[in-house]
C-alpha positions in Angstrom: 39.9 -20.7 -96.7 37.4 -19.3 -93.8 33.8 -19.9 -94.3 33.5 -16.4 -95.4 35.9 -16.2 -97.9 34.9 -19.6 -99.3 31.2 -18.2 -99.2 32.6 -15.2 -101.6 34.6 -17.6 -104.1 31.4 -19.0 -104.6 30.5 -15.8 -106.6 31.2 -14.7 -110.2 32.0 -11.6 -111.3 27.7 -10.4 -111.6 27.1 -12.6 -108.4 29.4 -10.0 -106.6 28.0 -7.0 -108.4 24.3 -8.3 -107.6 25.1 -9.0 -103.7 26.7 -4.9 -103.8 23.3 -3.7 -104.6 21.3 -6.3 -102.2 23.7 -5.1 -99.6 22.8 -0.8 -100.1 19.0 -1.8 -100.3 19.8 -3.6 -97.1 22.1 -0.6 -95.5 19.9 1.6 -93.7 22.7 3.8 -92.4 25.6 4.9 -94.3 27.9 4.1 -91.5 27.7 0.5 -92.2 30.8 -1.0 -93.0 29.7 -4.4 -94.7 31.1 -3.2 -98.2 34.1 -1.9 -97.0 35.0 -5.2 -95.7 33.8 -7.5 -98.8 36.1 -5.1 -100.9 39.6 -6.1 -98.1 38.2 -9.7 -98.5 38.1 -10.0 -102.3 41.3 -8.0 -102.1 43.3 -10.0 -99.8 44.6 -6.8 -98.1 44.8 -7.3 -94.6 47.1 -4.5 -93.7 44.1 -1.9 -94.4 41.8 -4.4 -91.8 43.0 -1.5 -89.3 41.1 1.4 -91.1 37.5 -1.2 -90.2 38.1 -0.5 -86.4 41.2 -0.8 -84.2 42.2 -4.3 -83.8 42.5 -4.4 -80.0 39.5 -2.3 -78.8 36.9 -3.1 -81.8 37.8 -6.9 -81.9 34.3 -7.7 -80.7 33.0 -5.0 -83.3 34.7 -6.9 -86.4 33.7 -10.1 -85.4 30.0 -8.9 -85.5 30.7 -7.5 -88.4 32.3 -10.4 -90.3 28.8 -12.5 -89.2 26.3 -10.0 -90.2 28.3 -10.0 -93.9 28.0 -13.8 -93.3 24.6 -14.0 -92.7 23.8 -11.9 -95.7 25.8 -13.5 -97.6 23.6 -16.6 -96.7 20.1 -15.2 -97.6 21.3 -13.6 -100.7 22.9 -17.1 -101.9 19.2 -19.0 -101.0 17.6 -16.1 -102.9 19.5 -16.7 -105.4 19.5 -20.4 -105.3 15.6 -20.5 -105.3 15.0 -18.1 -108.3 17.5 -19.2 -110.7 17.5 -23.1 -110.2 14.6 -24.7 -112.4 14.1 -27.8 -111.6 10.5 -29.2 -110.8 11.4 -30.1 -107.4 11.4 -26.0 -107.4 8.8 -25.2 -108.9 6.7 -27.4 -107.0 8.3 -25.5 -103.8 7.8 -22.1 -105.4 3.7 -23.6 -105.8 3.7 -24.3 -102.2 4.7 -21.4 -101.3 2.7 -18.8 -103.5 -0.2 -21.2 -102.5 0.3 -20.8 -98.7 0.2 -17.0 -99.1 -3.0 -17.5 -101.2 -4.7 -19.2 -98.6 -3.6 -17.4 -95.8 -4.9 -14.2 -97.8 -8.1 -15.7 -98.6 -7.9 -15.7 -102.4 -9.1 -19.4 -101.9 -9.7 -20.9 -105.0 -6.4 -20.0 -107.1 -5.1 -21.4 -103.8 -6.0 -24.5 -103.5 -5.0 -24.9 -107.8 -1.2 -23.8 -106.9 -1.6 -26.7 -104.5 -2.9 -28.8 -106.8 -0.4 -28.5 -109.5 2.1 -28.7 -106.7 1.1 -32.1 -106.0 1.2 -33.9 -109.3 4.7 -32.7 -109.7 6.1 -33.7 -106.2 3.7 -36.8 -106.7 5.6 -37.5 -110.3 9.0 -37.1 -108.7 8.0 -38.8 -105.1 8.9 -35.8 -103.1 6.7 -37.0 -100.3 8.5 -35.0 -98.0 7.2 -31.7 -99.5 3.9 -34.0 -100.4 3.2 -34.1 -96.2 4.0 -30.3 -96.5 1.5 -29.7 -98.8 -0.8 -32.3 -97.7 -1.0 -30.9 -94.3 -1.4 -27.2 -96.1 -4.7 -28.6 -97.4 -6.1 -30.0 -94.7 -5.3 -26.9 -92.4 -7.5 -25.4 -95.0 -10.1 -28.4 -95.3 -13.3 -26.4 -93.7 -13.5 -23.9 -96.4 -16.2 -24.9 -99.1 -13.7 -25.2 -102.1 -11.6 -28.1 -100.4 -11.7 -31.1 -101.6 -12.8 -34.3 -99.8 -11.7 -34.7 -96.3 -11.8 -38.7 -96.3 -9.7 -39.0 -99.6 -7.1 -36.3 -98.2 -6.7 -37.9 -95.0 -6.6 -41.5 -97.2 -3.7 -39.5 -99.4 -1.5 -38.2 -96.3 -1.5 -41.6 -94.4 0.0 -42.9 -97.6 2.1 -40.6 -98.2 3.3 -41.0 -94.4 3.6 -44.5 -95.2 5.9 -43.7 -98.5 8.0 -41.1 -96.2 8.6 -44.1 -93.9 9.4 -46.2 -96.6 12.5 -43.6 -97.9 13.6 -42.7 -94.0 14.7 -46.5 -94.2 16.4 -46.6 -97.5 18.0 -43.5 -96.7 19.6 -44.7 -93.2 21.0 -47.9 -95.0 22.3 -46.2 -97.8 24.0 -44.0 -95.0 25.1 -46.6 -92.8 26.4 -48.7 -96.0 28.4 -45.0 -96.5 29.7 -45.1 -93.4 30.5 -48.8 -93.4 32.7 -47.7 -97.4 34.8 -45.3 -95.5 35.8 -47.4 -92.7 36.7 -50.1 -95.5 38.9 -47.1 -97.3 40.3 -45.7 -94.8 40.7 -48.3 -92.0 40.9 -51.5 -94.0 38.3 -53.0 -92.9 38.2 -56.9 -94.5 34.2 -56.9 -95.8 32.3 -59.1 -98.2 29.7 -56.1 -100.4 27.1 -59.0 -100.4 27.0 -59.7 -97.1 27.2 -56.1 -96.2 24.4 -55.5 -98.2 22.2 -58.4 -97.1 23.0 -57.7 -93.6 22.3 -53.5 -94.2 19.0 -54.8 -96.1 17.4 -56.9 -93.2 18.6 -54.3 -90.3 16.6 -51.5 -91.5 13.3 -54.0 -92.9 14.2 -53.1 -96.6 11.6 -55.3 -99.0 12.9 -56.3 -102.4 10.2 -54.2 -104.0 11.4 -51.3 -101.8 15.0 -51.2 -103.8 13.5 -51.4 -107.4 13.6 -47.7 -107.7 15.6 -44.9 -109.7 17.1 -43.9 -106.6 18.0 -46.9 -104.4 19.6 -48.4 -107.9 21.4 -45.5 -108.2 22.4 -45.3 -104.5 23.5 -49.2 -104.8 25.6 -49.0 -107.5 27.0 -46.0 -105.8 28.3 -48.2 -103.3 29.0 -51.1 -105.2 31.3 -49.0 -107.9 33.3 -47.5 -104.8 33.8 -51.2 -102.9 35.2 -51.9 -106.6 37.6 -49.3 -106.8 38.6 -49.5 -103.5 39.7 -53.6 -104.2 40.7 -52.5 -108.0 38.6 -55.4 -108.7 35.2 -54.5 -110.9 34.4 -58.0 -111.3 33.0 -58.0 -107.2 30.1 -56.0 -108.2 29.1 -57.5 -111.8 25.7 -59.1 -110.3 24.7 -56.0 -108.9 25.7 -54.5 -112.9 23.6 -57.3 -114.4 20.2 -56.8 -111.9 21.2 -52.8 -113.1 20.9 -53.3 -116.1 17.6 -55.5 -115.7 16.1 -52.4 -114.1 17.1 -49.9 -117.1 15.4 -52.4 -119.6 12.0 -52.6 -117.6 12.1 -48.7 -116.6 12.4 -47.4 -120.8 9.0 -44.9 -120.3 10.3 -43.7 -116.9 13.8 -42.0 -118.2 12.6 -38.0 -117.9 10.7 -38.5 -114.7 14.4 -40.0 -113.1 16.6 -37.8 -115.7 19.3 -37.5 -112.7 19.6 -40.8 -111.4 18.9 -42.5 -114.7 21.9 -41.1 -116.2 23.6 -41.6 -112.8 23.5 -45.0 -113.5 24.3 -45.0 -117.1 27.9 -43.4 -115.8 28.1 -46.1 -113.4 27.3 -48.6 -116.0 29.5 -47.4 -118.3 33.0 -47.1 -116.2 32.4 -50.4 -114.7 32.3 -51.9 -118.4 35.2 -49.7 -119.1 37.4 -50.9 -116.1 36.2 -54.6 -116.9 37.8 -53.5 -120.8 34.8 -54.0 -122.5 35.2 -50.7 -124.3 32.6 -51.3 -127.2 30.0 -51.7 -124.3 31.5 -48.4 -122.4 31.3 -46.6 -125.3 27.6 -47.7 -126.4 26.5 -47.0 -122.8 28.0 -43.5 -123.2 25.8 -42.7 -126.3 23.0 -43.2 -124.1 24.0 -41.2 -121.3 24.8 -38.4 -123.6 20.9 -38.7 -125.6 19.7 -38.2 -122.0 22.1 -35.2 -121.2 20.5 -33.3 -124.2 17.1 -33.5 -122.7 17.8 -31.2 -119.9 20.9 -28.7 -120.2 21.2 -28.6 -116.5 22.3 -32.3 -116.7 24.3 -31.9 -119.7 26.3 -29.2 -117.5 26.8 -31.2 -114.9 27.7 -34.6 -116.4 29.5 -33.0 -119.2 33.0 -33.3 -117.8 32.7 -36.6 -116.7 31.0 -37.7 -119.8 34.2 -36.6 -121.6 36.5 -38.3 -119.5 34.7 -41.9 -120.0 34.9 -41.4 -123.6 38.6 -39.9 -123.3 39.8 -43.6 -121.3 37.4 -45.8 -124.3 39.4 -44.2 -126.9 42.9 -44.3 -125.0 42.6 -47.6 -124.2 41.7 -48.5 -127.4 44.4 -47.0 -129.3 43.1 -43.0 -129.9 45.9 -41.7 -128.2 45.6 -38.6 -130.1 41.8 -38.0 -130.0 41.6 -38.6 -126.6 44.1 -35.9 -125.7 42.2 -34.0 -127.9 39.1 -34.8 -125.3 40.8 -33.6 -122.6 42.5 -30.8 -123.5 39.1 -29.2 -125.2 37.2 -30.0 -121.9 39.5 -28.4 -119.6 39.4 -25.5 -122.1 35.4 -25.4 -121.8 34.9 -25.9 -117.7 33.5 -23.2 -116.4 34.3 -21.3 -112.3 30.8 -23.3 -111.8 32.5 -27.0 -112.9 33.6 -29.6 -109.9 37.0 -29.3 -108.8 36.3 -33.1 -108.4 35.8 -33.3 -112.3 38.9 -30.8 -113.7 41.4 -32.5 -111.5 40.2 -36.0 -112.8 40.7 -34.8 -116.4 44.0 -32.7 -115.7 45.7 -35.9 -114.1 44.6 -38.4 -116.9 45.4 -35.8 -119.2 49.1 -35.8 -117.5 48.8 -39.7 -117.9 48.3 -40.1 -121.5 51.5 -37.5 -122.4 53.5 -39.6 -120.0 52.7 -43.2 -121.5 53.3 -41.7 -124.7 56.6 -40.4 -123.6 55.3 -36.3 -124.0 57.5 -34.4 -121.7 54.3 -32.2 -121.5 52.9 -34.7 -119.0 55.0 -32.8 -116.5 53.4 -29.4 -117.0 50.0 -31.0 -116.7 51.4 -31.9 -113.4 52.5 -29.0 -112.3 48.6 -27.8 -112.8 47.7 -30.0 -109.9 48.5 -27.8 -107.1 45.9 -28.5 -104.8 47.5 -29.9 -101.2 48.1 -33.8 -100.4 44.8 -33.2 -97.9 42.6 -31.7 -100.0 43.5 -34.6 -102.8 42.7 -37.5 -100.2 39.8 -35.8 -98.5 38.2 -34.6 -101.8 39.6 -37.4 -104.5 39.9 -40.4 -102.0 43.5 -42.1 -100.6 43.6 -43.8 -103.7 43.8 -41.2 -105.8 45.8 -39.0 -104.3 48.2 -42.3 -103.9 48.2 -43.1 -107.6 48.7 -38.8 -108.2 51.9 -39.4 -106.5 53.2 -42.5 -107.4 52.7 -41.0 -111.5 54.6 -38.1 -110.3 57.4 -40.2 -109.1 57.2 -42.3 -112.4 57.0 -39.2 -114.7 60.0 -37.5 -113.0 62.0 -40.1 -113.2 61.1 -40.6 -116.9 62.8 -37.3 -118.2 65.6 -37.7 -116.1 65.0 -35.5 -113.3 66.0 -38.7 -110.5 66.8 -36.7 -108.0 63.5 -35.2 -107.7 62.2 -38.7 -108.3 64.0 -40.4 -105.3 62.4 -37.3 -102.8 59.0 -38.2 -104.1 59.8 -41.6 -103.4 60.9 -41.0 -100.0 57.9 -38.5 -99.4 55.3 -41.1 -100.3 56.6 -43.6 -98.2 56.4 -41.4 -94.8 53.0 -40.2 -95.9 51.6 -43.8 -96.6 53.2 -46.9 -95.7 51.3 -47.0 -93.1 47.7 -46.7 -94.2 48.8 -49.1 -96.7 50.2 -51.6 -94.7 46.9 -50.8 -92.6 44.7 -51.1 -95.3 46.4 -54.4 -96.7 47.6 -52.5 -100.3 51.3 -54.5 -99.6 51.6 -54.9 -103.5 51.7 -50.8 -103.7 54.7 -50.9 -102.0 55.9 -53.7 -103.9 55.6 -51.7 -106.8 57.5 -49.0 -105.0 60.7 -51.3 -104.5 60.7 -52.1 -108.0 60.9 -48.7 -109.2 63.2 -47.6 -106.8 65.7 -50.4 -107.7 65.1 -48.9 -110.7 66.0 -45.4 -110.0 69.3 -46.3 -107.9 70.7 -48.8 -111.2 68.7 -48.3 -113.8 70.1 -51.3 -116.1 68.9 -53.4 -113.7 65.8 -53.9 -115.7 67.8 -55.9 -118.8 68.8 -58.7 -115.2 66.2 -61.2 -116.3 65.5 -61.6 -112.2 64.0 -58.3 -112.4 61.5 -58.7 -115.2 60.7 -61.6 -114.0 59.7 -60.2 -110.5 58.0 -57.0 -112.8 56.1 -60.3 -114.7 54.9 -62.4 -112.1 53.9 -59.0 -110.2 51.5 -57.9 -113.1 50.6 -61.9 -113.2 48.6 -61.4 -110.0 45.4 -60.8 -109.3 44.0 -57.8 -109.1 46.3 -56.0 -110.7 45.0 -56.7 -114.0 42.5 -53.3 -113.4 43.8 -50.7 -117.0 45.2 -48.1 -114.5 47.1 -50.7 -112.3 48.5 -52.0 -116.1 49.0 -48.6 -117.2 51.9 -48.2 -113.9 53.4 -51.6 -114.7 53.7 -50.8 -118.2 56.0 -48.2 -117.2 58.8 -50.5 -115.8 58.5 -53.1 -119.0 58.7 -50.2 -121.1 62.5 -49.7 -119.9 64.0 -53.0 -121.4 61.0 -53.4 -124.3 62.4 -50.2 -125.6 59.0 -49.3 -126.5 57.1 -46.3 -124.8 54.4 -47.5 -122.2 51.5 -46.7 -124.2 52.7 -49.2 -126.7 53.2 -51.4 -123.6 50.1 -51.3 -122.1 48.3 -51.8 -125.5 49.7 -54.8 -125.8 49.2 -55.8 -121.9 45.3 -55.4 -122.6 44.9 -57.2 -125.4 46.7 -59.8 -124.0 44.3 -60.2 -121.2 41.3 -60.2 -123.2 42.5 -62.6 -125.0 43.3 -65.0 -122.1 39.6 -63.9 -120.7 38.4 -65.1 -124.3 
């Protein structure tokens, strides 16, 4: 999708109506063709482009028109975002803009009051860049009689400069860790997370106290969660989880001030305990999460689908498949155009997985609704997500006797992912694929003791106890146990929990 079409796709029906009105007000001449171009892009009618300009003689004019329309759309979107956003940060920014305007027009007393209110909000939210801007504005007008004490203002400005430097170091460290994570994910780089964290903290001269903020804890937990997902081993990040629990308990009275980070942290904690098969703890944290979400409708909308997904997963892996499926269906039915595509795709693939494990043919239909390209899934959802999706398609097609299609998908999978899997030391995926292929070529092989032993040995290997990996392995075991895969995976989880006890 080209940039202009991508921007237009962000508008809903009412937004498009308002944008047309915006263009009409902006157009000073009757021969401006931006509204016509908007119609053509919306209807995807390429054949009518010649009606705007002759393709050979006016190619430059057409591209200029597209650029002007794109610029107008960016202005419209920026105004819309500024007007519709009700966050405290935007309130502070609005007050700074109004305060500047009033001071420039000699309405000094009210102008300073606006800046005072903005400063309190920005300080509360730790918006150091915004504080820097408004404190500079106060210094600019510090010569006026209504201004506050110059020395006190200067001291606050210098203190904020120090806070800005501290936040800049934390942001650089976070960016570096994200970069390293990408190298682990795509390049197969072998890294010990604890060593990486310590090296990064020393490199950017970050103190322990600097790390004890909601934002820092959120960033560390994000990195740790991604690392654990790549390694299929959430036990590797247990020390970070323990520290996060301690931090949350100490900050009990500051929930509202850092609501986004607090909800995000609870999401990561709940996901960690889910993947560790501590479903009771995961569910208890979800209760905390929904309680915080109800405090602000904006965050309820942001986190709702993710909350529903974790709720459904906890129910499914504790034996309540029907309730889990209902939750996912309801989530899809109430999703909005503004919902993140990644959240919707996560829910849909989980629904397909639930149905497949329960031997429900509707899983085939759900898979057909995952219509984006492998490249999109790899980029937006991650390589591991895309690999799981492709593996699941192979299994589901085989499950419902579409053997030729399953073999075709298997061959495509090898062509696309074999090099990556070898490079990232994920030979176990290829091992699993080999076991599936042997079954597809000779279904009766599942009744041979040697084959069953290989599958069970594969299940017992270190790192293969993750709930999603067990779900794949259970599909093979179910073939000789004459049960559905859901019954098998529940038993595997129960057996694993007993071993841990």
